N, C-alpha and C positions, 0 to 999 in steps of 0.2 A: 842711067839716071843721074841727075846732077847732084843730088844729094849724097847718094852713094860715092861717085867720084870726090865730092869735097871731103866726105867723112875720112876717104884714104888717105887723101893731100895732107888729112890733119891724125896721122896714123890711128886711126879709128876712134879718136876721141872723142868727137862732135857727137856721135848716135849711141855714145855707149849707154847701156840700160835701158833706149829707147825701146827694143823689140821686148824686153821683160816687163817693161811699165805698161806697153799695151796689150801684152797675155793678162798681167793683175786685171785691168782694164775690164779685159772681155769676160773675165772671171770664168776660164775654165784653161786646162792646159790645150798648147797649140803649137805645132811645129811649123806654121806660115813664118817668114820673115815680114818685117814691118811696113814693107809696099802691101803685100798680101794683105796682112790685119785692119791696115788702114782702108783699102778697098772695101773690104768685109765689113768692115764697121759701119762706113760711110754709106752702102749699098748693100743691106742684109739681102734684097731678093736676087742680087746679082748673081748667076751661076760663073764661077770660076772656072773656065777650060783651058788655062795656062796663059803665060805672057804673049807666046806667039798668037793667039788668037781673043785676045784681050777685047777688043772692039767697044771700048767704051765711046757714048755718044760725049758730045762736049757737055751737056749739062750735068755727065756722070763725074766725067773728069773734074768738072768745075765742083761738085759736091765733095768728091774725095779731096781734093785741094783745099777747100775750107777747112774740112775736119783735121787734116794734117798739120795744118797753120793756128789752129785753135784747140789746142789740147786741153782747155778748161772746157769745152762744151761737152754737155752728158749728150750721148745719141739718143735718139727717141728709138724704142725698138716695139714693132708690134708683137703684142703677144699672144 
């Protein structure tokens, strides 16, 4: 992933605290990395089966990217 590579190139400083911020935003403890947290938040009904079987549609990818690039957005959750 481009952002992971860029973060590594910057000695891990670019995304420092981002995963923790997403966990706090989620409101529960979670061991997922930030990419999985973004997908889970953007697509609550999506069943995550691992990175090799991700199979997101282009609309789902766009939704996850929009969420990632719009951190102030409060996700709507069906409750």
